[in-house]
N, C-alpha and C positions, 0 to 999 in steps of 0.2 A: 128254779132259782128263787130262794126265799128272801124276804126283806133283811134277815140277819146276814145272809151271805152277801147281798148287794152292799150293805153297810160296810162290811169288812173289806170288800174289794175297793169301794170308793175311798176308804181310809188308808188303803195300801198296807193293811195289817198282814203279818205273816200267819197263815192258818192253813189247816187241811180239812177237807170234808170227808167223812167216812159214812158209807151207806151200808145198810144191812136189810135183810128181808124181815119186815115187822110182822109179828104174829098177833092178830087181833085178840087172841085169847090170853095174851100175856097179862099177868096180874100187876107187874111193876114195869113200866116202860123203861125206867132208868136201869134197873137190874137186867132187863132184857138186852139193852144196849151194851152193858158191861160184858155179859155172857157172849153175845154174838160177835162182838168185836175183839174178844179175848183180852180185855183190859181190866186191871185191878179196879174194883168198884169204888175205891177211895178216890180215884181220878175222874170218875164220871159224876157230874153234878146235875141235880134237878133244879128246875125253876119253879118256885112256889110264890103265889100272890096272897098276901094277907091284908086284912082290914085292920086298921089301927084306931082304937077308941071310937069305933063305929062311924068314922067320918073321913078317914084318909086311907090310902093304900100304899103298899110297898112290896118290893120283890126280894125274896130270899133265894140265894143260890147256894145249895148245900149238897154234900155227897149223897148219892142215891140210897146208900144203905143206912143212912142216919135219919133221925127224926128231928124236925125243927122244934126248937124251944120257943114257945110263944113269949115267954118271959124275956129271953135274950133278944129276939127281934124287936119287941116293943122297946126295950132298953136302948138298943142300938139306934132306933129311929126317934128316940126321945118321947115316947108315949107310955101310957100306963098299961094298956091292954092290947093284945093282938089276937085275932082269930082268922082261920082260913077264910079266904074270900069265896063268895058264891061262884059256882062254875060259870054261869052265864055272864056274870060281871067280869070274870077273868078273860073269857073269850072276847067279850065286847071291848075291853080296855087294851088287850094285847094284840088282837087280830089273829091269834093262834088258837088251835084246838087243844084241849087238855091232852097231855102226853106228847105234845109237840110245841110247848111254849118255850120260846127262846128268850134269854134275858136281853137280847139285842133286836133292834128293828121293830119294837112294839109300837102300836098305834099311838098310845098315850105313854109318854115317858114317865115312869114311876121311880121314886127313890129306890135305889138298889143297894143291897148288902150281899157281900160274898163271904162265905165262911172262910175264916183265916187258915184252915187246913189246906186250902188251895195253894198256898204259898210254899208248901213242901214239895211241889212237883214242878218240873220244867214246863209241862203243859198239862192242861185239863181238858175234859170233854163236856160240852153243853149241847143242848138241842139246837139244831140248825133251823128249827121252825116247822118241822114235819116229823111225824113218827117214822122211824127208820133212817133218820139223817142226823148225824152229829158233827159238830165243829170242834176241832182240836186247836187250842191256842193257849198262850200263856195267861196266867191269872192277872198279870199286870195289864196285858192288852185288853182283857175283858173289863177290867176296872176302868181303863181309859174310855172304852167305847160305851160304857153305861153310866159313867160318872159315879161309880159305886164307891163304897167304903168297905174295908175288910173288918170283920167282927166275928166274935165267937157266937155262933147261931144254933149249934146243936146241943141236944141233951147229953149229959155225961153218962 
């Protein structure tokens, strides 16, 4: 039971947990989840933590097959620059290991942005907080549970 699952249960959110056998040699955790669960990769979202103007942090939730636009996440957050956060900082702030970072149930609540493409689906998949474990829920429920905003976050 991860903090993300506990949070959703406590909030009485409608969600499903999907588990698969994680392969430690997988190059992309998100694409591995899409493949093993037999889900279109446009519906599987990864959680990325970025540093904004070298002083603040934010979370971007984007489709696993897409690349995060640093320009777009900085703009959405109201900053000039964004860069990927340091691995150790991510694990310290979220309480999750890389490849298993959930947008929900993080140790430190960070400003969160969800790619607007998530609104095209009745449900999306995000990490449940452990490699090999995904949560399926609506983008709107994810938004409510993370106090997120929808924004264009990926490179065209």
